[in-house]
C-alpha positions as CSV (number, residue, x, y, z in Angstrom):
1,X,0.0,0.0,0.0
2,X,1.2,3.5,-0.8
3,X,0.1,6.9,0.5
4,X,-2.8,8.2,-1.5
5,X,-1.4,11.8,-1.6
6,X,1.5,10.4,-3.6
7,X,-0.9,10.2,-6.5
8,X,-2.1,13.8,-6.4
9,X,0.9,15.1,-8.3
10,X,1.4,12.1,-10.6
11,X,-0.2,12.2,-14.0
12,X,-2.5,10.7,-15.1
13,X,-4.0,10.3,-11.6
14,X,-4.4,14.0,-10.9
15,X,-7.8,14.1,-12.6
16,X,-9.2,11.2,-10.6
17,X,-11.5,11.6,-7.7
18,X,-10.1,11.3,-4.2
19,X,-12.0,8.1,-3.7
20,X,-10.5,6.5,-6.8
21,X,-7.0,7.6,-5.8
22,X,-7.6,6.1,-2.3
23,X,-8.7,2.8,-3.9
24,X,-5.5,2.8,-6.1
25,X,-3.3,3.6,-3.1
26,X,-4.7,0.6,-1.2
27,X,-3.9,-1.8,-4.0
28,X,-0.8,-0.5,-5.6
29,X,2.8,-1.2,-4.5
30,X,6.2,0.2,-5.6
31,X,8.9,-1.7,-7.4
32,X,12.3,-0.5,-8.5
33,X,14.1,-1.9,-11.5
34,X,17.7,-1.4,-12.6
35,X,18.7,-0.1,-16.0
36,X,18.4,-2.9,-18.6
37,X,15.9,-5.0,-16.6
38,X,13.1,-6.6,-18.6
39,X,9.8,-6.1,-16.7
40,X,7.6,-7.7,-19.3
41,X,8.3,-10.4,-21.8
42,X,6.2,-10.5,-25.0
43,X,4.0,-13.6,-25.2
44,X,4.1,-14.4,-21.4
45,X,1.0,-14.1,-19.3
46,X,0.0,-10.6,-18.3
47,X,0.0,-10.5,-14.5
48,X,0.7,-6.8,-13.7
49,X,0.0,-3.3,-14.8
50,X,2.6,-0.6,-14.3
51,X,2.6,3.2,-13.9
52,X,5.9,4.9,-14.2
53,X,6.8,6.9,-11.1
54,X,10.3,7.9,-12.2
55,X,12.8,6.9,-14.9
56,X,12.1,5.7,-18.5
57,X,11.0,2.5,-20.1
58,X,10.8,1.4,-23.7
59,X,8.2,-0.9,-25.3
60,X,9.4,-3.2,-28.1
61,X,8.3,-6.1,-30.2
62,X,10.3,-8.6,-32.3
63,X,9.1,-9.1,-35.9
64,X,8.9,-12.6,-37.5
65,X,12.2,-12.0,-39.3
66,X,14.0,-11.1,-36.0
67,X,14.0,-7.3,-36.4
68,X,13.4,-5.2,-33.3
69,X,10.6,-2.6,-33.5
70,X,10.7,0.1,-30.8
71,X,7.0,1.1,-30.2
72,X,7.8,3.9,-27.8
73,X,9.5,5.3,-24.8
74,X,7.6,6.3,-21.7
75,X,8.3,8.3,-18.7
76,X,6.8,9.6,-15.5
77,X,3.0,8.9,-15.2
78,X,2.8,6.6,-18.2
79,X,0.9,3.3,-17.9
80,X,2.6,0.2,-19.1
81,X,1.2,-3.2,-20.1
82,X,-2.4,-2.3,-19.3
83,X,-3.6,-3.1,-22.9
84,X,-2.4,-6.7,-22.3
85,X,-4.5,-6.8,-19.1
86,X,-7.5,-5.9,-21.2
87,X,-6.9,-8.5,-23.9
88,X,-9.1,-11.6,-23.8
89,X,-6.1,-14.0,-23.7
90,X,-4.2,-11.9,-21.1
91,X,-0.9,-12.3,-22.9
92,X,1.7,-9.6,-23.0
93,X,1.6,-7.8,-26.4
94,X,5.1,-6.5,-26.2
95,X,8.3,-6.6,-24.0
96,X,9.1,-3.7,-21.7
97,X,12.6,-2.8,-20.6
98,X,14.0,-0.3,-18.1
99,X,16.0,2.3,-20.1
100,X,17.2,4.0,-16.8
101,X,16.8,3.2,-13.2
102,X,13.0,2.8,-13.0
103,X,10.4,3.0,-10.3
104,X,6.8,2.0,-10.9
105,X,3.5,1.7,-9.2
106,X,2.3,-1.8,-9.8
107,X,-1.2,-3.3,-9.8
108,X,-2.0,-7.0,-9.8
109,X,-4.3,-8.0,-12.6
110,X,-7.2,-8.7,-10.2
111,X,-6.8,-5.3,-8.6
112,X,-6.7,-3.7,-12.0
113,X,-10.0,-5.4,-12.8
114,X,-11.5,-4.1,-9.6
115,X,-10.6,-0.5,-10.4
116,X,-11.8,-0.9,-13.9
117,X,-15.2,-2.2,-12.9
118,X,-15.9,0.0,-9.8
119,X,-14.3,3.3,-10.7
120,X,-15.6,4.9,-13.9
121,X,-13.1,7.8,-13.8
122,X,-10.2,5.2,-13.8
123,X,-11.7,3.6,-16.9
124,X,-12.2,6.9,-18.6
125,X,-8.6,7.9,-17.8
126,X,-7.3,4.7,-19.6
127,X,-9.6,5.3,-22.6
128,X,-8.1,8.8,-23.1
129,X,-4.6,7.4,-22.9
130,X,-5.4,4.6,-25.3
131,X,-6.9,7.1,-27.8
132,X,-3.7,9.1,-27.8
133,X,-1.6,6.0,-28.2
134,X,-3.8,4.7,-31.0
135,X,-3.4,8.0,-32.8
136,X,0.3,7.7,-32.5
137,X,0.4,4.2,-33.8
138,X,-1.8,5.2,-36.8
139,X,0.6,8.0,-37.5
140,X,3.6,5.6,-37.3
141,X,2.0,3.1,-39.6
142,X,1.2,5.8,-42.2
143,X,4.7,7.1,-41.9
144,X,6.3,3.7,-42.6
145,X,4.3,3.2,-45.7
146,X,4.1,6.7,-47.2
147,X,7.2,8.6,-46.3
148,X,10.9,8.2,-47.2
149,X,13.4,7.2,-44.5
150,X,14.8,10.7,-44.6
151,X,11.4,12.1,-44.0
152,X,10.6,9.6,-41.2
153,X,13.9,10.5,-39.5
154,X,13.0,14.2,-39.7
155,X,9.6,13.5,-38.3
156,X,11.1,11.6,-35.4
157,X,13.5,14.3,-34.6
158,X,10.7,16.9,-34.5
159,X,8.7,14.6,-32.2
160,X,11.7,14.3,-29.8
161,X,12.1,18.1,-29.7
162,X,8.5,18.4,-28.6
163,X,9.1,15.8,-25.8
164,X,12.3,16.8,-24.0
165,X,11.8,14.4,-21.2
166,X,12.4,11.4,-23.6
167,X,14.7,13.2,-26.0
168,X,18.1,12.0,-24.8
169,X,19.7,8.6,-24.8
170,X,18.4,7.3,-28.1
171,X,21.0,5.1,-29.9
172,X,21.1,4.9,-33.6
173,X,20.0,1.3,-33.4
174,X,16.9,2.3,-31.4
175,X,16.1,5.1,-33.8
176,X,16.5,2.8,-36.8
177,X,14.2,0.2,-35.2
178,X,11.6,2.9,-34.4
179,X,11.4,4.3,-37.9
180,X,11.8,1.1,-39.8
181,X,15.3,1.1,-41.2
182,X,18.9,0.1,-40.3
183,X,21.6,1.8,-38.2
184,X,23.9,2.7,-41.1
185,X,21.2,4.6,-42.9
186,X,20.3,6.5,-39.8
187,X,23.9,7.4,-39.2
188,X,24.4,8.7,-42.8
189,X,21.2,10.8,-42.7
190,X,22.1,12.3,-39.3
191,X,25.5,13.3,-40.7
192,X,23.8,14.9,-43.7
193,X,21.4,16.8,-41.4
194,X,24.3,18.0,-39.3
195,X,26.3,19.1,-42.3
196,X,23.3,21.0,-43.7
197,X,22.8,22.8,-40.4
198,X,19.5,21.2,-39.4
199,X,20.7,19.6,-36.2
200,X,23.6,19.6,-33.8
201,X,24.8,16.4,-32.1
202,X,26.4,16.2,-28.7
203,X,27.0,12.8,-27.2
204,X,23.6,11.2,-27.1
205,X,21.6,14.4,-27.5
206,X,20.4,15.9,-30.7
207,X,19.5,19.6,-30.8
208,X,17.3,21.0,-33.6
209,X,18.8,24.1,-35.2
210,X,16.5,24.5,-38.2
211,X,13.0,23.3,-37.4
212,X,11.5,24.7,-40.6
213,X,14.1,22.9,-42.7
214,X,13.3,19.6,-41.0
215,X,9.6,20.2,-41.4
216,X,10.0,20.5,-45.2
217,X,12.0,17.3,-45.2
218,X,9.4,15.5,-43.1
219,X,6.9,16.0,-45.9
220,X,8.9,14.1,-48.5
221,X,6.8,11.2,-49.8
222,X,8.2,7.8,-50.8
223,X,8.8,7.5,-54.5
């Protein structure tokens, strides 16, 4: 059990009623995970739902040909693995890995069910989050089929600039997996962007210097 006032300043719980936050506090518990730890394994039974309290996690899937697809990075307040808890077969839809030292609030599957069925604002909160994520997945699918790799990388860099809390630490392998290409292509295009003055690279951080220039590139369609 955690203190219910810990949820008052943690999104997405801030919009919930005091009664719902109290119900979550009675059922949730904290867990800490070291960097690189795999919390959830794709295909295994879904037993827990997580909400990030601090740190970052990434969600990924392995394609049939063995290629890694990074579905997203998530930080403070983000729910993890709850879609798997809602699925009929209750199997994990993806793997989840701690990118940094990670602390989560954890709910057992049965406690998640209780909150879902007895607290409407908890259900509505999840629906809003899922709607946002579905929109993001639809955008990603459209990007993979319609836009050139150069355009997809420009789109990705612009998205990172809008989300500074998850902007650092991306490796070229991760970026390649996220936008559907390979590391060498990402490295070559990043060098081109830097030479042309669109970005500046420093260690693992990429800073945008010419947002309008990248925006024009981001509209390039696949030929």
